[in-house]
C-alpha positions, -999 to +999 in steps of 0.1 A: +175+093-049+160+079-018+130+100-016+116+083-048+110+052-027+083+064-004+070+035+014+072-004+020+048-029+026+051-065+035+021-091+035+029-123+052+001-152+045-005-180+067-030-208+071-038-236+095-032-269+095-059-296+085-089-265+079-103-258+044-087-225+030-113-195+036-128-200+000-138-235+009-156-223+040-195-209+042-200-176+061-212-193+096-179-214+092-158-187+087-174-162+113-169-188+138-132-194+129-127-156+128-140-149+160-119-179+176-088-165+156-094-129+168-101-140+204-065-159+205-046-134+187-060-106+212-048-119+244-019-099+254-020-072+225-039-040+220-055-048+186-086-032+178-109-056+159-130-044+127-156-073+118-161-066+080-200-072+082-203-043+109-186-019+088-202+007+067-195+008+029-173+041+035-153+021+062-150-010+041-137+008+010-113+028+029-097+000+037-094-013+005-084+024-009-056+022+018-045-014+005-052-030+037-075-053+023-087-065-014-117-045-030-130-080-031-134-084+004-151-050+007-175-065-016-182-096+002-173-088+040-192-115+056-172-136+079-140-120+079-122-095+099-094-070+102-073-063+135-056-031+139-026-019+158-031+015+176-008+034+153-025+019+124+006+007+106+003-031+116-029-052+105-038-087+108-064-101+081-082-130+092-101-152+067-096-132+036-074-148+010-056-169+035-066-178+078-041-152+088-025-124+065-001-099+085+001-065+068+030-039+081+033-005+065+069+011+068+080+045+055+107+045+026+127+016+017+126-002+050+127-039+045+146-047+076+128-031+101+094-040+087+101-073+086+114-076+122+080-063+130+064-088+106+084-115+120+079-105+156+042-111+152+045-141+129+067-161+157+039-152+182+010-164+160+030-198+155+032-202+191-007-201+194-012-220+160-003-249+139+004-234+104+000-257+071+034-264+061+050-288+035+088-297+034+089-294-007+063-264-009+067-246+022+037-226+037+006-237+021-019-213+005-048-213-018-026-195-046+002-207-060+018-173-058+018-179-017+036-210-016+072-211-001+073-183+023+040-164+019+057-135+018+048-106-005+067-074-006+061-041-023+074-007-026+057+026-037+078+045-059+073+080-078+088+081-116+073+110-130+099+118-157+103+080-166+063+078-171+066+106-196+094+095-217+077+059-215+106+043-199+084+025-175+066+009-199+097-008-213+108-016-178+077-033-167+078-057-194+113-066-189+103-071-148+077-090-156+100-118-170+125-116-138+089-122-116+081-085-106+052-065-112+053-027-116+019-014-120+000+018-110-007+022-074-036+048-088-052+040-116-051+014-143-020-005-153+007+018-162-016+045-167-005+055-132-019+086-122+005+108-105+032+084-118+030+063-086+041+027-087+037-003-066+067-028-074+060-065-060+077-097-061+053-123-077+068-158-064+080-166-030+088-201-036+123-212-036+137-179-021+142-169+015+126-141+028+157-121+026+166-132-006+130-118-017+134-085+001+170-080-012+160-086-046+130-064-046+153-036-027+180-038-056+153-034-080+136-005-064+174+013-061+178+008-096+147+021-107+152+051-083+187+055-095+172+057-132+146+082-123+169+103-104+191+106-134+165+117-159+149+140-131+185+159-131+181+167-166+145+176-165+149+197-138+173+224-159+142+227-184+122+258-185+089+233-188+100+217-155+101+251-137+065+261-153+051+227-142+065+233-105+053+269-102+019+259-116+012+231-090+023+254-062+003+285-074-025+258-081-022+243-047-029+278-029-057+287-054-076+258-059-112+261-046-118+221-048-100+191-061-109+155-073-091+126-059-074+124-091-064+162-093-051+160-058-029+129-068-013+144-098-011+177-078+011+156-049+032+142-076+039+176-090+048+193-057+071+162-050+088+170-084+089+206-074+105+198-042+133+179-060+137+211-082+136+233-052+110+254-063+092+246-030+101+224+005+104+185-001+072+169+014+086+139+037+076+106+024+055+097+056+033+127+050+031+123+011+019+083+017-006+095+042-019+124+022-024+102-009-044+077+012-062+104+032-076+123+000-092+090-014-127+092-018-141+069+006-112+074+031-119+111+031-158+106+031-150+080+063-135+111+083-162+134+072-195+118+073-212+152+073-203+156+038-225+141+015-220+150-021-189+150-041-188+187-045-182+193-006-156+166-007-137+181-034-139+217-019-130+195+017-099+180-003-087+212-013-088+226+022-075+196+039-044+194+015-033+228+019-033+226+058-015+196+060+010+206+035+018+239+053+021+222+082+044+195+071+068+217+051 
């Protein structure tokens, strides 16, 4: 069941007292503030600064594909920056939606360890900056959803059989009423490519950070339990075995793969691992592969590839090599 929850993402938003929100600053003001923030934060750290207006389009959209920044910031990069940790699991966004946003990625359902990392940096930053805080509303934000703790938590979860029997659609409507958003990580809405879904808390006001994460963890665990139950029934069917064997054969023989084909193939291979047709792909490797096969991320890593066809050939070879090494 636990292998269905592939990753955890925490985003902690903070804004500075007596300063306009980034949306009310012009490009020059944003760039000046970004430089000041970057200089202070980098003191005593090993973060690498990426000033968005100095990046190529491939680099910008790779950041968006990997869910580090929103795609809107890739389209309007002026005055914004991202500070990256050496192992690329923690990032600090400057003057995007908020003055400071700490983004941390964890493996599996790892709220406790991921939050400990986020909290460590938040405490360090709070010693250097005066945050905008209100006794009634909590940490202030330009978005009502960001008021309160300023913490947005999400998990990446794989629900292939629930998607097929339409259980996801009923569940998503129910969760929305409870303040949780279940949407496709790739693709649009509930029509999720590969049945990879993000489950996110929509509100942080009125709850502590711990309560928000505990609630989300409980919902994610329940979803994973439901998927595990239907997978147990599904894996006994001939259709499941044929689907799994087809995926393994296709991986071995495919000469080229589009990004969508790659996502669907990884979905089927994870399900094949659960059935026992092939080795189980470790959660971190699966998440890394899902990110690395995205179009601009793959292009950014292989700038000599200039055409879609070349990228599709490279994607097929890359997936085979990585999966062989991992399993």
